Structure formats: structure tokens, C-alpha cells
N, C-alpha and C positions, 0 to 999 in steps of 0.2 A: 960218088959215095962222101966225098969229101965236102961236096958243096950241102949234102943234104944234114951233115952234121953241123955246117956252119949255120944253115937256115934254122935248123934246132936249137942252137947257142943263141942265135940272134932272137929267136921266140920267146926263149927263157929270161934273157936279160929284158925283152921289154916288159914281159910279164911281172918281173919283178920292177920296173920301175913304175909300172899302175899300181902294184903292191903298196909301194912307198907312199904313191900319189894318194892312194886310199886312205893309209893310215894317218897322212898328215889331216885328212878332210873327216877323219872318223872324230863323232864328239866324246869328248872326255873332260873329268873334273878331278882334279886330284889336289889333296890337301899338301902344300909345301911345306908349312910352318906355322904353329899359332904361338901365340908370343904376348906378354903384356908390354903394351907400349908406353903406357903413363898410367898411374897409381896414385891416388891420394886418399889420403882419411884423417876428419877433423874433429875434435871432439872439445869445444872451445870452454864448454860449462864443466869439464872434467877438472879434479874430482869430486867438486860440489854437486853434481847432478846425483851422485849416487848415494849421497847423504840425505837427499830432500824429500824422501819418502816416495808414496805414490806419483806416478806420472805416466800421463797418457800422450804421447807424441802423435803428430798428425806427420804422416810420412807423404813424400813427393817423389815421384820416379820421372826420370826425362832420361829419353832414350832416342838416339839418331845413328846413323851410319853414314860412313863415306867411304870414298872408293879412288885409288890411285892406281891408274895403269903403270906397271913397272916396265914391261917390255910386250910383245905382241900377244902372248898366253899367258903371263905372269901379271896376276893382281892382288893388291894390298886391300882389303876389307878392313875397316875397324869400326867396332861397335862401341857406342860412346854411351854408358850408363852412370847416371847422376842420380843418387839418393841422398834426400838431405830429409831431417827430421827434427821438427819444430815443435816447442811447448810455448804456447804464448806469442808468437813470433818471435822467440828465441832458439838459434841452431843448437842442437843437443848432438847431433853429429852431420857430419856431409862425407860424403864418399864420392868419387868421381873415377872411372875408371874407362881405360882406352884397351880394348881387348881387339889384339889383330890376329889377323890370318894372312898368308901368303896361299894363292889358291892358282894353279895351273887349268885354265879353262880355253878348249879350243874346240872347233867343228861347230859353233852354234851361230844362228841367225842374232842378228842385233838385239832383238826383242827377247830371244831366249836367253841372251847373255845378261841382259838387262835384269830378268826375272832372278835369275841364278845368283848374280852381285846383290841384287836388294832384298832377296828373300832367302835363298837357299844358304849363301854363306853365311849370314848373321844367323840363322838358325844353327849352322855349325859352331858358331863362336858364344851363342847364348849361356849353355851350359858350363862354360869354364869361365864366364862372367860371372853368373849367379855364385859359384862356388867361391869366387874370389871375394864377392861382395860379403857373402854372408859370413866366411871366415872372418875379414878385417874387421865387419862389427862386432862379433864376437870376442875377438882379441881384444878388442875396445872397450870390453867391460860390458856390453849391452846383451841384451836377450837376443836368442835367436832370431833370425831375419831372412825368411824363404821368399823370394823373388816368386811369383807364379808364373806359369809359362806364358810365352808371349807367341802370338800367331803372326810370323812375320809374312805369311802370303798375305794375308788379309791387309796389313799396313802398307805392303807392296802395291796391290790393287786400288787402296786407298789414295796412295800417293800417286799413282797412273791417272787415277779419274781426276784429281784435283789439277795436275799437270795438263789435262785436256781441256778441263774447264778453263784454265787460266790463258791457254792457248785460244781457245774461241772467242774469249772475253775480249783479248787483244785486237781480234779480228774485226772486231764490230766496235 
């Protein structure tokens, strides 16, 4: 009877170990922290720009993301957005934001992890960046500025295709 209890206890301990191993291999993504890493606003023509009558600036948007692996599962993703408005090649305003996030990502293949870091994480960060940029432009005395939605999935796929083309070009 004592041997039977020992065997049961041993079986329970092995099942627990298998369960722990399964938990470590389970796919998971969690947001650890979202924060502003760097933020700047410049309005070199203020206050004269506000008295110049009507103006219709041309705005340019530059977008990129970067990734730093902090440890095995912890990843920092930084979405950098630069917006500049110009009238006759003179800058009316310039905004640069580095919206960052720490993400716990585990249990994914290398390709899946690449898509998560290149598409999913920037999709999470973008609404925070959009709000911060719109707010600072308005606080700078300018009309409401709305960044349109961005398809990070398509941008990621385009980037992957360009990497493959570049790799093939190097081989030839």
C-alpha cells in the first residue's frame, strides 16, 4: 500500500513537471509597459505663422519601428513617427515621437515572433502615438491633426518581401 502511494505521488510530480514545461512552451503575448521614450515639438515660425493669414502646409509622415531584445522573452519595440509641415519649403512645425512598449513574447517560432514584433506590437503602440502627436500639435496652436490608420501588417509583409529580394540580389 505504501508503494502504491509512492507511485501515485511520483506520478503526480511528473505530471506537474510536464504541466510546467507545457506552460513554458505555451504561446503568450502580454504588454508589460507602454511609454514615451522621446518626444519633441518645434514650431520655428511661431508666433509669426499665426498672423500670416491663410496657409496650406504640406505634411510629411515618416514612420519606422525598431526592436531591442531585453532578455529571452522581454522585447522593447519603439515606433518612431516624424511629422513635419512645410509651407514653401519652410518648416511650420516638426514633431518626432518615439512611442515604446515592453512586450513579453514567448512560445512562438522565429517567423511568428518576427510578425509579432514587426506588426502586432506597432499596432498596439500606434493609437498612443497618434493621440500624443495630435495633442502636441493642437497645443502648439495649430488646427486638429489626425493621423490616419496604418496597416502595419501590409508594411511588415512589404518589408519581408524587400528583404527576400535583397537577399536574392546578393546571391546573383
